[in-house]
C-alpha positions in Angstrom: 122.8 103.5 126.4 122.9 107.0 125.0 119.2 108.0 124.6 120.2 110.7 122.1 120.8 107.9 119.6 117.2 106.8 119.9 115.6 109.4 117.8 113.6 108.5 114.7 116.4 109.2 112.2 119.1 107.2 114.1 116.7 104.3 114.4 115.9 104.6 110.7 119.7 104.2 110.1 119.7 101.1 112.3 116.9 99.5 110.3 118.4 100.9 107.1 116.5 103.3 104.8 116.7 100.9 101.9 114.7 98.3 103.8 111.7 100.6 103.9 112.1 102.2 100.5 113.4 100.5 97.4 113.9 97.0 98.9 110.3 97.1 100.3 107.7 95.8 97.8 105.0 98.2 99.1 107.0 101.1 97.6 106.4 99.7 94.1 102.9 98.6 94.7 101.9 102.0 96.1 103.6 103.8 93.2 101.9 101.7 90.6 98.5 102.2 92.2 98.8 105.9 92.8 100.2 106.6 89.3 97.5 104.5 87.7 94.8 106.2 89.6 96.2 109.6 88.8 96.4 108.9 85.0 93.2 106.9 84.6 90.9 108.7 87.1 92.0 111.9 88.9 93.0 114.0 85.8 89.8 113.0 84.0 87.4 114.2 86.7 85.0 117.1 86.2 85.3 119.9 88.8 82.1 118.8 90.5 83.3 115.2 90.8 86.7 116.3 92.0 85.0 118.4 94.7 83.0 115.3 95.9 86.2 113.3 95.9 88.0 116.0 98.0 85.2 115.9 100.5 85.6 112.1 100.7 89.3 112.3 101.3 89.0 115.2 103.8 86.4 113.3 105.8 86.5 109.5 105.3 90.1 109.0 104.5 91.2 111.2 107.3 89.1 109.2 109.7 90.4 105.9 108.5 94.0 107.1 108.8 93.5 108.5 112.3 91.7 105.3 113.4 94.6 103.1 112.1 97.0 105.4 113.9 95.2 104.7 117.2 95.1 101.0 116.6 98.9 100.9 115.9 99.6 102.8 119.1 97.3 100.5 121.1 99.2 97.5 119.6 102.5 99.0 120.6 101.3 99.6 124.1 100.2 95.9 124.5 103.6 94.6 123.2 105.6 96.9 125.5 103.4 95.8 128.5 104.0 92.1 127.6 107.8 92.6 127.3 108.4 94.5 130.5 111.3 93.8 132.8 114.5 91.8 132.3 113.3 90.6 128.8 113.5 94.1 127.5 117.2 94.4 128.7 117.9 91.1 126.9 116.4 92.4 123.7 118.5 95.5 123.8 121.6 93.4 123.1 122.3 93.4 119.4 119.7 96.1 118.9 116.9 93.4 118.5 114.5 95.7 120.3 115.3 98.6 118.0 114.7 96.6 114.9 111.4 95.1 116.2 109.9 98.3 117.6 111.0 100.8 115.0 108.4 99.6 112.4 105.7 100.7 114.9 107.2 104.2 115.0 107.6 104.3 111.2 104.0 103.3 110.5 102.7 105.7 113.1 104.6 108.5 111.3 103.1 107.3 108.0 99.5 107.3 109.3 100.0 110.7 110.9 101.2 112.1 107.5 98.2 110.4 105.8 95.8 111.9 108.3 97.2 115.4 108.0 97.4 115.2 104.2 93.7 114.0 104.0 92.6 116.8 106.1 94.5 119.3 104.0 93.1 117.7 100.8 89.6 118.5 102.2 90.3 122.2 101.9 92.9 122.1 99.1 90.5 123.2 96.4 90.3 126.6 98.1 94.0 127.0 97.9 95.4 125.1 94.9 94.7 124.6 91.2 92.9 121.4 90.1 96.2 119.9 88.8 97.9 120.5 92.1 95.0 118.9 93.9 95.2 115.9 91.7 98.9 115.5 92.5 98.1 115.7 96.2 95.4 113.1 95.8 97.9 110.8 94.1 100.4 111.4 96.9 97.7 110.5 99.5 96.8 107.3 97.6 100.6 106.4 97.6 101.0 107.1 101.4 97.7 105.3 102.2 98.5 102.2 100.2 102.1 102.1 101.5 100.9 102.6 105.1 98.3 99.8 104.7 100.9 97.4 103.4 103.3 98.4 106.2 100.5 97.9 108.8 100.1 94.4 107.6 103.8 94.0 108.0 103.5 95.0 111.6 101.6 91.7 112.2 104.9 90.0 111.2 106.9 92.2 113.5 104.4 91.4 116.3 104.7 87.7 115.7 108.5 88.0 115.8 108.4 89.9 119.0 106.2 87.4 120.7 108.4 84.5 119.5 111.5 86.2 120.8 109.7 86.9 124.1 108.7 83.3 124.4 112.3 82.2 123.9 113.6 84.7 126.5 111.2 83.9 129.2 112.8 81.3 131.6 111.0 78.0 131.9 109.3 77.3 135.2 110.8 74.2 136.9 
């Protein structure tokens, strides 16, 4: 196996970009929520309230995102440990392993972006206009909502992995 083909972008092609964008319901849910919050809340806030919201995003939302990033990585470590050995080689056939493990990488990237964006939002009022800050807030709501939905989807991936592992483990006689 050529390890050069195992980068994020090549694995995204294996999983297919459309499966994590326009064919994925979370994209629409996150878009509706973030656009609604932008129009009905963010652009109606006073400067004082916007400042308090920025502090919340910079502190609490960044902490939540970073914590979920750690939980995802711990879950991945557990699954890899359970699937060690010959079972992993069997799962490489037909790129089953690629398709089952890529969502962990994808969600890890999303939570990393959410964490970095939340931290930046905490200081954005020093660098950007209020309208730009409001757009950043809406973007963070989109990424956070999408990431939350995708994290729930990882439960399904984990269940699939465990069922496949159970089928691949030889029965004791």
